[in-house]
N, C-alpha and C positions, 0 to 999 in steps of 0.2 A: 609558583606563581600560574595563575590561570591563564589559558590562551585567549586569544581574540574572539570577537564575535559580534554579533548585530543585535541591538536591544530596542524594543518598542516601549516608548516612554511618552510622558505628557509633561511638558515643562512647565513650570509654575505661571500661572496667568494665562496659559494657553488653553483653547477650547478644543484642540484636535491633537491626535496622537503623531508621534513622528519616529522615525527610524534612525539611529545612532550607531555608527561603527565605533568600537572601542577596542583598542589593543590589548587590554586586560580587564576581563570580566570581573575578576575578583576585586579589583579596585573601582567599579563603576556603579552608580545608581543604587547602592546598598543591597545588591542583588544577594540572596541567599540560595545557593545551588547545592541540594542535596546529593552526596556522594561524589562530587566534583572537585574537591579540593583535598589537599593532604595525601596520605598514603591510599593505595588501591585497595579495597576490600576484597576479601577471598573470593566472593561470588561474582565480582565485576569485571567487565571488559572495558578497556579504554580504546577508543577509536579515533583515529585522526580523520576527519570528514574530507572528502575530496570532491563530491557533488550534492547539490541540494536542489530540489525541485519545488515548483510554487503551486499551490492548490487554491482554489476559489475561497476556501474557508481562511487562508493566510490573509487574503485581501480583507475579508470581513473583520478578522481580528485588527488589522492595521488601522480600519476606518472606525470600528464601533466597540471595541475592547474597553470595558469600563476602567476608569482610574484606579479602582480599588484593586484591580488585578494587575496592575502596572507596577514597576517595570516587568518586562515579558520578553523572553527570547522566541521569535516565532519559528514556524515551519516544522513539518512532522516527518517529511520524507527525504532521506539521505542515503547515500553510499559512503562508506569510509574504509580505512585499512585498520586492522587491529594492531594497535602499537603496543599494548602491555596486557597481561592476564593476571587475574588473581590467582592464588594458589589452588584454589578448588575448582578452577575452570579445565574442562577435560576435552570438550567437543571442538575447541577453537586452537587456533595457532596463530603466533604472530606473523603479520604478512597476510591473513585471509581478508578476502574482500566481504563486507556483510552490509546488509540493510537492518536498522532498528524496526521494530514492528508498530504498526500504528496503535493498534489495541494489544499492548503486550501481555495481558492476561488471558485473551481469548484465543484458544487454540483449537476449536472445533466445536460442532454442535450450533445449537440455537443460542443466539445472544441473551446474556443475563446481565442484572445490575452488576453482579460482582465480576463478571469476564470484562464488562466494558469500562471498568474503572481503571484509572491512570493513563488515559488516553495521551499519546505523546504531543506535544506542540499546541495544547488548547485547553478548553475548559471541560472537566468532567461533569456532566450535565446532572449527576446524580447527587455528588457532593458539593457542586460550585466551586470546587478549588481548581487551579490551574497546574499543569506540569509543563516546565520549559521545553523549548524545542530545540531543533539540530542546526539553527543557523550560526554555527560557531566552528572555531577550529578543532576542538576536542570536546568529545562526549564521553560519558561512562554509563552504562547500562548493565543489567544483569546478563548473564550468559543465556538464560531463556528467552531474553527479549530481542534477540537477533537471529537472522537466517543467512546462511552463505549466498553469495551473489554467482549464478552461473556464469563460466567463463566467456561464454558467446555474447553477453551482454556488456555494454561498456558502462561506465559509471554514469553517464548521462542517462543512458536508456534505464538502467535499473533504478534509479532513484525516482523514477516516475511511478513505480509499482505500488508501494505499501498502502496508498490511499486511493487514489483514483482507479488504478490497475485492479486492485483487489475488489473494490467495490463493483466494478463493472463486470468481473468475473463471476462473483457470486449472484449478481442480478441475472446475468445470462444463463450460467450453469444451474444454479438454484439446486432443486433437487431432481432434476432430470437426469435419468439413468441413460446416457448415451452408449455405454459398453453394453447394457442389456438390449437396448434396441438394435445395436449393430449384430449381436448374437441372432436376434430374431429376425433380421433381414437375411443373414446367411442361411438360415433354416428355410425362409421362403424362397431364396435363390435356388437353393437345392430342389425344392420341391417344383419350381417352375422348369428347370431343366429337365427333371423327370418327365413332366406333362409334355414338354415340347419334343423330347425324344419319342414319347409314345406317339405323338401326332405327325412325326416325321419332319418336325421343324428343325432347321440347322442354326436358328438364330435363338440365343439365350444370353441376355445382357445381365450382368452381376449388378450393374449400376441401375437397372430398373427399379422405380420405387414400387414396393409390395401395394397390392390392391388394398384400398381402404386406408392407406397411411400416408400423411404428408408431414414433410417437415415442418417445425414451429414456425410461426411468424412473430418477429420481433419488431416493435415500435420504438424507435429512438428519439427522444426530445433533444433538439438542439445539437451543436457542435462543440461542446465543450470537452474537457479531457475525460470525463466518466463515458460521455456518448459516443466519442471517436473509439475509445478502448473497446466499449461494447460492439461497435459496428466491426471492429477487427475480428474480435472473438467470434462473434455470430457468423460472419462469412466463412471463417475456418471451420466451424462446426456445421455449415450447410443451411444455417437459416435463410428464410425469405426475410430481407430487412426493408424497413421503412423508416425514412428519417425526415423529420420536420425541421425546418431551419427558416430563420428569416433572412438568410442570406444565400 
Protein backbone atom coordinates (compact mmCIF):
# COMPACT_ATOMS: atom_id res chain seq x y z
CA UNK A 1 0.00 0.00 0.00
CA UNK A 2 1.28 3.43 -0.91
CA UNK A 3 2.27 5.81 1.87
CA UNK A 4 0.65 9.07 2.93
CA UNK A 5 0.91 12.43 1.22
CA UNK A 6 -0.71 15.76 0.38
CA UNK A 7 -2.84 16.16 -2.74
CA UNK A 8 -3.89 19.35 -4.51
CA UNK A 9 -7.40 18.91 -5.88
CA UNK A 10 -10.58 20.77 -6.73
CA UNK A 11 -13.76 19.41 -5.23
CA UNK A 12 -16.86 19.12 -7.36
CA UNK A 13 -18.74 22.41 -7.53
CA UNK A 14 -15.81 24.41 -6.16
CA UNK A 15 -14.01 27.20 -8.00
CA UNK A 16 -10.77 27.01 -6.00
CA UNK A 17 -8.08 24.40 -5.45
CA UNK A 18 -7.52 22.92 -2.02
CA UNK A 19 -4.93 20.73 -0.29
CA UNK A 20 -5.87 17.42 1.25
CA UNK A 21 -3.80 15.14 3.48
CA UNK A 22 -4.44 11.49 2.75
CA UNK A 23 -3.06 8.50 4.68
CA UNK A 24 -2.94 6.35 1.54
CA UNK A 25 -2.24 7.95 -1.83
CA UNK A 26 -3.01 4.74 -3.69
CA UNK A 27 -6.65 4.91 -2.54
CA UNK A 28 -7.25 8.63 -3.01
CA UNK A 29 -8.47 10.95 -5.77
CA UNK A 30 -7.92 8.37 -8.52
CA UNK A 31 -4.21 9.17 -8.63
CA UNK A 32 -2.02 7.40 -11.16
CA UNK A 33 1.57 7.47 -9.90
CA UNK A 34 4.17 6.01 -12.25
CA UNK A 35 6.80 3.77 -10.64
CA UNK A 36 5.35 4.28 -7.17
CA UNK A 37 3.39 1.11 -6.50
CA UNK A 38 4.25 -2.57 -6.54
CA UNK A 39 7.77 -3.98 -6.85
CA UNK A 40 10.78 -1.67 -7.11
CA UNK A 41 12.22 -1.42 -10.62
CA UNK A 42 15.91 -2.20 -11.09
CA UNK A 43 17.03 1.41 -11.73
CA UNK A 44 14.90 3.08 -9.06
CA UNK A 45 15.62 4.37 -5.58
CA UNK A 46 12.94 4.44 -2.90
CA UNK A 47 13.28 7.43 -0.59
CA UNK A 48 11.58 8.11 2.73
CA UNK A 49 11.05 11.89 2.74
CA UNK A 50 12.23 13.74 5.86
CA UNK A 51 11.98 17.44 4.89
CA UNK A 52 10.23 19.45 2.15
CA UNK A 53 10.68 23.13 1.29
CA UNK A 54 8.14 25.50 -0.22
CA UNK A 55 8.88 27.61 -3.28
CA UNK A 56 6.87 30.44 -4.82
CA UNK A 57 5.95 28.19 -7.76
CA UNK A 58 4.25 25.81 -5.30
CA UNK A 59 1.99 28.63 -4.13
CA UNK A 60 1.17 29.45 -7.77
CA UNK A 61 0.31 25.81 -8.41
CA UNK A 62 -1.97 25.75 -5.37
CA UNK A 63 -3.83 28.86 -6.47
CA UNK A 64 -3.93 28.60 -10.23
CA UNK A 65 -3.29 25.05 -11.47
CA UNK A 66 -5.94 24.08 -14.00
CA UNK A 67 -8.44 21.39 -13.02
CA UNK A 68 -7.33 19.34 -16.05
CA UNK A 69 -3.95 18.82 -14.29
CA UNK A 70 -5.53 17.83 -10.99
CA UNK A 71 -5.28 15.90 -8.71
CA UNK A 72 -1.62 16.72 -8.19
CA UNK A 73 1.03 16.15 -5.50
CA UNK A 74 2.89 19.48 -5.06
CA UNK A 75 6.44 20.60 -4.20
CA UNK A 76 9.74 19.88 -5.93
CA UNK A 77 12.39 20.16 -3.20
CA UNK A 78 13.01 17.61 -0.49
CA UNK A 79 15.57 15.60 1.41
CA UNK A 80 15.06 11.97 2.25
CA UNK A 81 16.79 8.78 3.31
CA UNK A 82 17.31 5.92 0.87
CA UNK A 83 15.07 3.10 2.07
CA UNK A 84 15.39 0.59 -0.77
CA UNK A 85 17.45 0.15 -3.92
CA UNK A 86 16.75 -1.44 -7.26
CA UNK A 87 19.08 -4.26 -8.23
CA UNK A 88 21.05 -2.16 -10.73
CA UNK A 89 21.65 0.84 -8.44
CA UNK A 90 25.37 1.04 -7.64
CA UNK A 91 26.19 4.59 -6.49
CA UNK A 92 23.91 4.72 -3.45
CA UNK A 93 23.40 2.76 -0.26
CA UNK A 94 20.47 2.29 2.08
CA UNK A 95 20.62 5.07 4.66
CA UNK A 96 22.15 7.71 2.36
CA UNK A 97 20.61 11.18 2.59
CA UNK A 98 19.70 12.45 -0.87
CA UNK A 99 17.97 15.27 -2.77
CA UNK A 100 15.98 14.61 -5.94
CA UNK A 101 16.92 16.92 -8.83
CA UNK A 102 14.56 19.67 -9.95
CA UNK A 103 15.48 19.10 -13.62
CA UNK A 104 16.38 15.39 -13.52
CA UNK A 105 17.67 15.28 -17.11
CA UNK A 106 19.76 18.48 -17.05
CA UNK A 107 23.27 17.47 -16.01
CA UNK A 108 25.18 20.46 -17.38
CA UNK A 109 25.66 22.87 -20.27
CA UNK A 110 23.05 25.15 -21.77
CA UNK A 111 19.41 24.18 -21.15
CA UNK A 112 17.55 22.48 -24.00
CA UNK A 113 13.98 21.30 -24.43
CA UNK A 114 15.09 17.71 -23.95
CA UNK A 115 17.05 18.40 -20.75
CA UNK A 116 14.26 20.47 -19.19
CA UNK A 117 11.69 17.72 -19.67
CA UNK A 118 10.30 15.89 -16.66
CA UNK A 119 10.60 18.77 -14.20
CA UNK A 120 9.74 17.57 -10.73
CA UNK A 121 6.64 18.80 -8.95
CA UNK A 122 5.16 20.88 -11.72
CA UNK A 123 4.30 21.38 -15.36
CA UNK A 124 6.57 20.63 -18.29
CA UNK A 125 6.20 23.81 -20.35
CA UNK A 126 7.10 21.99 -23.56
CA UNK A 127 4.73 19.02 -23.34
CA UNK A 128 2.08 20.52 -21.05
CA UNK A 129 2.17 17.44 -18.84
CA UNK A 130 2.73 17.46 -15.08
CA UNK A 131 4.94 15.32 -12.88
CA UNK A 132 3.92 14.74 -9.29
CA UNK A 133 6.03 16.29 -6.58
CA UNK A 134 7.54 15.27 -3.26
CA UNK A 135 5.02 16.27 -0.59
CA UNK A 136 4.52 12.65 0.44
CA UNK A 137 6.01 10.06 2.72
CA UNK A 138 7.66 7.89 0.06
CA UNK A 139 8.94 8.73 -3.44
CA UNK A 140 10.67 6.66 -6.10
CA UNK A 141 13.09 8.16 -8.63
CA UNK A 142 15.86 6.95 -10.88
CA UNK A 143 19.37 6.64 -9.49
CA UNK A 144 20.53 9.37 -11.91
CA UNK A 145 17.89 11.77 -10.57
CA UNK A 146 19.28 12.24 -7.05
CA UNK A 147 22.42 13.63 -5.43
CA UNK A 148 23.84 12.91 -1.99
CA UNK A 149 23.44 15.54 0.71
CA UNK A 150 26.62 16.82 2.47
CA UNK A 151 26.87 15.85 6.13
CA UNK A 152 27.31 19.46 7.26
CA UNK A 153 23.82 20.41 6.02
CA UNK A 154 20.70 19.56 7.99
CA UNK A 155 17.67 18.11 6.21
CA UNK A 156 15.92 21.47 6.52
CA UNK A 157 18.86 23.35 5.02
CA UNK A 158 19.54 20.95 2.17
CA UNK A 159 15.92 20.70 1.05
CA UNK A 160 15.97 24.40 0.07
CA UNK A 161 18.72 23.95 -2.51
CA UNK A 162 17.36 22.13 -5.60
CA UNK A 163 15.18 24.97 -6.93
CA UNK A 164 15.91 28.36 -5.31
CA UNK A 165 19.49 27.58 -4.31
CA UNK A 166 20.62 26.32 -7.71
CA UNK A 167 18.74 29.05 -9.56
CA UNK A 168 20.61 31.66 -7.53
CA UNK A 169 23.96 29.90 -7.92
CA UNK A 170 23.75 29.76 -11.71
CA UNK A 171 22.52 33.35 -11.85
CA UNK A 172 25.49 34.55 -9.79
CA UNK A 173 28.17 32.17 -11.01
CA UNK A 174 27.11 31.95 -14.66
CA UNK A 175 30.12 31.56 -16.93
CA UNK A 176 32.32 33.83 -14.80
CA UNK A 177 35.64 32.07 -14.24
CA UNK A 178 36.62 32.94 -10.67
CA UNK A 179 39.47 30.44 -10.65
CA UNK A 180 41.03 32.06 -13.70
CA UNK A 181 40.68 35.50 -12.14
CA UNK A 182 42.28 34.30 -8.91
CA UNK A 183 45.29 33.00 -10.85
CA UNK A 184 45.59 36.34 -12.66
CA UNK A 185 45.40 38.15 -9.30
CA UNK A 186 48.24 36.01 -7.95
CA UNK A 187 50.42 36.89 -10.94
CA UNK A 188 49.62 40.57 -10.50
CA UNK A 189 50.47 40.29 -6.79
CA UNK A 190 53.87 38.83 -7.65
CA UNK A 191 54.54 41.66 -10.09
CA UNK A 192 53.55 44.29 -7.51
CA UNK A 193 55.81 42.71 -4.89
CA UNK A 194 58.69 42.85 -7.35
CA UNK A 195 58.04 46.52 -8.13
CA UNK A 196 57.76 47.36 -4.43
CA UNK A 197 61.06 45.64 -3.69
CA UNK A 198 62.77 47.53 -6.51
CA UNK A 199 61.41 50.81 -5.16
CA UNK A 200 62.45 50.00 -1.61
CA UNK A 201 58.90 49.72 -0.37
CA UNK A 202 58.22 47.34 2.51
CA UNK A 203 54.48 47.29 1.90
CA UNK A 204 52.95 44.76 -0.49
CA UNK A 205 49.38 43.56 0.08
CA UNK A 206 48.12 40.37 -1.54
CA UNK A 207 44.57 41.62 -1.10
CA UNK A 208 45.09 44.80 -3.15
CA UNK A 209 42.77 44.90 -6.17
CA UNK A 210 44.88 44.82 -9.37
CA UNK A 211 44.95 48.07 -11.32
CA UNK A 212 42.10 48.31 -13.81
CA UNK A 213 40.12 45.44 -12.35
CA UNK A 214 37.13 45.54 -10.05
CA UNK A 215 34.92 42.86 -8.63
CA UNK A 216 31.51 42.46 -10.34
CA UNK A 217 28.49 44.35 -9.09
CA UNK A 218 25.25 42.40 -8.70
CA UNK A 219 21.74 43.85 -8.48
CA UNK A 220 19.30 41.75 -6.45
CA UNK A 221 15.58 42.27 -6.82
CA UNK A 222 13.50 41.70 -3.71
CA UNK A 223 14.09 39.47 -0.70
CA UNK A 224 12.54 36.19 -1.80
CA UNK A 225 14.26 32.82 -1.63
CA UNK A 226 16.29 33.17 -4.83
CA UNK A 227 17.39 36.73 -4.05
CA UNK A 228 18.51 35.90 -0.50
CA UNK A 229 20.46 32.88 -1.76
CA UNK A 230 22.06 35.05 -4.45
CA UNK A 231 22.99 37.67 -1.86
CA UNK A 232 24.81 35.09 0.25
CA UNK A 233 26.66 33.60 -2.72
CA UNK A 234 27.61 37.06 -4.00
CA UNK A 235 29.04 38.16 -0.65
CA UNK A 236 31.14 35.00 -0.37
CA UNK A 237 32.47 35.56 -3.89
CA UNK A 238 33.37 39.17 -3.14
CA UNK A 239 30.75 40.94 -5.25
CA UNK A 240 29.53 44.44 -4.55
CA UNK A 241 25.85 43.86 -3.84
CA UNK A 242 22.87 46.16 -4.38
CA UNK A 243 19.46 44.98 -3.22
CA UNK A 244 16.07 46.55 -3.95
CA UNK A 245 13.18 45.81 -1.61
CA UNK A 246 9.89 47.37 -0.58
CA UNK A 247 10.64 46.59 3.06
